[in-house]
C-alpha positions in Angstrom: 18.4 -37.2 19.4 18.3 -34.2 17.2 20.7 -35.8 14.7 18.6 -39.0 14.6 15.5 -37.0 14.0 17.0 -35.2 11.0 18.4 -38.5 9.6 15.0 -40.1 10.0 13.2 -37.2 8.5 15.6 -37.2 5.5 15.0 -41.0 5.0 11.3 -40.5 5.2 11.4 -37.6 2.7 13.4 -39.7 0.3 11.0 -42.6 0.6 8.1 -40.2 0.0 9.7 -38.8 -3.1 10.3 -42.2 -4.6 6.8 -43.4 -3.9 5.3 -40.2 -5.3 7.4 -40.6 -8.5 6.2 -44.2 -8.8 2.6 -43.1 -8.4 3.0 -40.4 -11.1 4.7 -42.9 -13.4 1.9 -45.5 -12.9 -0.9 -43.0 -13.4 0.8 -41.6 -16.5 1.1 -45.1 -18.0 -2.6 -45.8 -17.1 -3.7 -42.5 -18.8 -1.7 -43.1 -21.9 -2.7 -46.8 -22.3 -6.3 -45.7 -21.6 -6.2 -43.1 -24.3 -4.8 -45.6 -26.8 -7.5 -48.2 -26.1 -10.2 -45.4 -26.1 -9.2 -44.4 -29.6 -9.1 -48.1 -30.7 -12.7 -48.3 -29.4 -13.7 -45.4 -31.5 -14.0 -42.8 -28.7 -13.1 -39.2 -29.5 -12.5 -36.0 -27.7 -13.9 -35.7 -24.2 -15.0 -39.4 -24.3 -11.4 -40.4 -24.7 -10.4 -38.3 -21.8 -13.2 -39.6 -19.6 -12.2 -43.2 -20.5 -8.6 -42.5 -19.6 -9.7 -41.0 -16.3 -11.6 -44.2 -15.5 -8.5 -46.2 -16.1 -6.5 -43.9 -13.8 -9.2 -44.1 -11.2 -9.2 -47.9 -11.4 -5.4 -47.9 -10.9 -5.6 -45.6 -7.9 -8.4 -47.6 -6.2 -6.6 -50.9 -6.5 -4.4 -52.0 -3.6 -1.6 -53.3 -5.9 -1.7 -50.4 -8.4 -2.6 -52.7 -11.3 -6.3 -51.7 -11.4 -5.8 -49.7 -14.6 -4.2 -52.7 -16.4 -6.9 -55.0 -15.1 -9.7 -52.6 -16.2 -8.2 -52.3 -19.7 -7.8 -56.0 -19.9 -11.6 -56.2 -19.8 -12.0 -53.6 -22.5 -9.5 -54.6 -25.2 -11.5 -57.4 -26.7 -13.2 -55.3 -29.4 -9.9 -53.9 -30.4 -8.5 -57.3 -31.4 -5.7 -57.0 -28.8 -4.8 -59.5 -26.2 -3.2 -59.4 -22.8 0.3 -59.7 -24.2 -0.2 -56.6 -26.4 -1.5 -54.7 -23.4 1.5 -55.8 -21.4 3.8 -54.7 -24.2 2.1 -51.3 -24.3 2.6 -50.9 -20.5 6.2 -52.0 -20.7 6.9 -49.5 -23.4 5.1 -46.7 -21.5 7.0 -47.5 -18.3 10.4 -48.1 -19.8 11.3 -44.4 -20.0 9.9 -43.8 -16.5 12.1 -46.4 -14.7 15.2 -44.1 -14.4 13.0 -41.4 -12.8 11.5 -43.8 -10.3 14.9 -44.9 -9.1 16.5 -41.4 -9.2 15.9 -40.6 -5.5 
């Protein structure tokens, strides 16, 4: 039983590390995209940071992790951007993070 417990613990630890990395990657993309949209909306300094924090919070609160994207989709109208440009932004931001998410 001791060997099984160690193997199970190692598997759970690996799963936790992968999920933690995905969470970090997702929140990082939300924060970066939020900062870009905030600047486009004319926000500066602490207002940009507060807006990006709201995007991250929306992502964390959503069950599927897409809350940040969904929040920004409601905010990008004044910027002249559409959903496709927002998707492209997220794709670019997450492209570099993919190898890290799958590393474990």
